[in-house]
C-alpha positions as a printed NumPy array, in Angstrom:
array([[  3.848,  11.352,  -3.292],
       [  0.532,   8.999,  -4.274],
       [ -0.739,  10.16 ,  -7.492],
       [ -4.092,  12.337,  -6.291],
       [ -7.591,  10.809,  -7.691],
       [ -7.978,  11.946, -11.44 ],
       [ -8.53 ,  11.245, -15.007],
       [ -5.352,   9.276, -15.622],
       [ -5.064,   7.799, -11.552],
       [ -8.977,   6.938, -12.169],
       [ -8.192,   5.289, -15.8  ],
       [ -5.508,   3.564, -14.241],
       [ -7.485,   1.31 , -11.2  ],
       [-10.108,   1.14 , -12.934],
       [ -7.481,  -1.131, -15.56 ],
       [ -5.93 ,  -3.015, -12.412],
       [ -9.433,  -3.697, -11.727],
       [-10.263,  -5.447, -14.632],
       [ -7.335,  -7.6  , -14.857],
       [ -8.076,  -8.885, -11.401],
       [ -6.28 ,  -7.382,  -8.985],
       [ -6.405,  -4.505,  -6.576],
       [ -4.541,  -0.987,  -6.935],
       [ -3.043,  -0.534,  -3.719],
       [ -1.372,   3.03 ,  -4.403],
       [ -0.12 ,   5.48 ,  -7.825],
       [  2.507,   7.549,  -7.161],
       [  4.986,  10.077,  -9.477],
       [  7.712,  11.269,  -8.187],
       [ 10.938,  11.863,  -9.223],
       [ 14.265,   9.075,  -8.233],
       [ 17.184,   8.702,  -9.729],
       [ 17.164,  11.86 , -11.921],
       [ 14.381,  10.053, -13.823],
       [ 10.402,  10.735, -13.414],
       [  9.522,   7.381, -12.119],
       [  5.001,   5.652, -12.099],
       [  4.949,   2.967,  -9.728],
       [  2.089,   0.93 ,  -9.047],
       [  1.6  ,  -1.366,  -6.969],
       [ -0.928,  -4.058,  -7.421],
       [ -1.752,  -6.689,  -4.994],
       [ -4.067,  -9.737,  -4.777],
       [ -4.924, -12.929,  -1.984],
       [ -2.009, -14.811,  -2.558],
       [  0.641, -12.826,  -3.467],
       [  1.505, -10.947,  -7.073],
       [  3.651, -13.307,  -9.385],
       [  5.911, -11.466, -10.977],
       [  4.267, -12.881, -14.496],
       [  1.178, -10.675, -13.119],
       [  3.853,  -7.247, -12.651],
       [  5.07 ,  -7.606, -16.236],
       [  1.189,  -9.071, -17.756],
       [  0.192,  -5.217, -16.288],
       [  3.102,  -3.249, -17.118],
       [  2.637,  -3.95 , -20.784],
       [ -0.785,  -3.307, -20.699],
       [ -0.647,   0.121, -18.557],
       [  2.616,   0.23 , -21.074],
       [  0.099,   0.818, -23.729],
       [ -3.36 ,   2.496, -21.854],
       [ -0.643,   5.211, -20.992],
       [  0.344,   5.923, -24.339],
       [ -2.407,   8.259, -24.887],
       [ -2.655,   9.488, -21.837],
       [ -2.952,  13.354, -21.821],
       [ -2.154,  14.164, -18.3  ],
       [  1.574,  12.054, -18.117],
       [  4.29 ,  14.028, -18.113],
       [  7.307,  12.853, -21.303],
       [  9.592,  10.995, -20.654],
       [  8.91 ,   8.687, -17.433],
       [  9.678,   4.858, -16.163],
       [  6.648,   2.926, -15.648],
       [  7.642,  -0.186, -12.537],
       [  4.702,  -2.141, -11.981],
       [  5.012,  -3.877,  -8.019],
       [  3.739,  -6.359,  -5.553],
       [  3.1  ,  -4.285,  -2.061],
       [  5.734,  -6.649,   0.259],
       [  6.093,  -8.008,   3.079],
       [  5.259,  -5.03 ,   4.821],
       [  2.928,  -3.137,   2.997],
       [  1.433,   0.208,   2.844],
       [ -1.725,   0.563,   4.545],
       [ -3.403,   3.057,   2.629],
       [ -7.166,   2.945,   2.143],
       [ -9.843,   2.225,   5.181],
       [-10.208,  -1.444,   3.351],
       [ -6.451,  -2.035,   4.252],
       [ -7.455,  -1.101,   8.066],
       [ -9.713,  -3.927,   8.048],
       [ -8.709,  -6.411,   6.161],
       [ -5.64 ,  -6.167,   7.711],
       [ -7.268,  -6.146,  11.584],
       [ -5.461,  -8.527,  13.612],
       [ -1.74 ,  -8.221,  12.699],
       [  0.603,  -5.69 ,  13.375],
       [  1.065,  -2.815,  11.803],
       [  3.789,   0.053,  12.562],
       [  1.967,   3.441,  12.344],
       [  3.689,   6.749,  11.565],
       [  1.431,   9.515,  12.776],
       [  1.281,  13.571,  12.128],
       [  0.785,  14.184,  14.979],
       [  1.763,  12.822,  18.668],
       [ -0.728,  10.946,  20.111],
       [ -0.149,   9.562,  24.138],
       [  3.569,  11.161,  24.167],
       [  4.365,   8.715,  20.646],
       [  4.354,   9.748,  16.996],
       [  5.269,   6.19 ,  16.442],
       [  2.805,   3.971,  17.232],
       [  3.817,  -0.408,  16.706],
       [  1.158,  -3.311,  17.654],
       [ -2.017,  -5.069,  16.946],
       [ -4.255,  -3.331,  14.02 ],
       [ -8.275,  -3.405,  15.88 ],
       [-11.58 ,  -2.848,  14.614],
       [-12.186,   0.685,  12.511],
       [-15.414,   2.378,  13.611],
       [-15.603,   5.397,  11.029],
       [-12.792,   6.772,  10.826],
       [-11.211,   6.059,  14.356],
       [ -8.572,   2.802,  14.428],
       [ -8.193,   0.749,  17.72 ],
       [ -4.923,  -0.288,  18.303],
       [ -3.283,  -2.608,  20.051],
       [ -0.116,  -2.328,  21.661],
       [  2.183,  -3.088,  24.792],
       [  0.845,   0.153,  26.542],
       [ -2.283,  -0.081,  25.427],
       [ -4.515,   0.704,  23.39 ],
       [ -5.295,   3.689,  21.517],
       [ -8.293,   5.446,  19.719],
       [ -5.975,   6.777,  16.27 ],
       [ -8.259,   9.449,  13.73 ],
       [ -7.658,   7.496,   9.822],
       [ -6.977,  11.492,   9.695],
       [ -3.374,  12.064,  11.898],
       [ -2.374,   9.004,  10.049],
       [  0.937,  10.466,   8.097],
       [  1.927,   6.385,   7.041],
       [  1.584,   3.215,   8.088],
       [  3.122,  -0.007,   6.713],
       [  2.394,  -4.026,   8.395],
       [  5.105,  -4.992,  10.335],
       [  5.66 ,  -8.892,   9.509],
       [  8.786, -10.164,  11.4  ],
       [ 10.538, -12.299,   8.013],
       [ 12.867, -14.309,  10.183],
       [  9.534, -16.187,  12.297],
       [  7.627, -15.704,   8.909],
       [ 10.479, -17.966,   7.507],
       [ 10.393, -20.506,  10.04 ],
       [  7.153, -20.887,   9.58 ],
       [  7.311, -21.613,   6.056],
       [ 10.437, -24.764,   6.606],
       [  8.146, -26.401,   9.38 ],
       [  5.123, -26.157,   6.64 ],
       [  7.418, -27.745,   4.048]])
């Protein structure tokens, strides 16, 4: 579950930003019998593995001083991946025109999951174009949203451009 805004999350986001990256998400929770603090970072053009390691080292030193972080956690820093989560209004704006899979808290027009192209964000209402038509989705009705990219198509394009 995402770590709620507060001193620790704010400090992590500020640190990641100072290193030249966007802090996509900060999650603290149990995983495989251990407590994991997962920080997802991004930047235009993607995030190389070396950048994740660098941020992990610099955050590790900062987190050693944190008083509101439980003992015995494992720190993981990663990129959001090809089908990255969309968590903030800025994400929906940044990826306008791309396909996304959106799970709703409450059904809209009979569906609880929409797969379609992200349209304009007007205030707190997102337009999503699906094969069935255009949907107006309030952001507070979105449980989860991720880009829904076709990996096979991406690989075909990269081979053509190589």
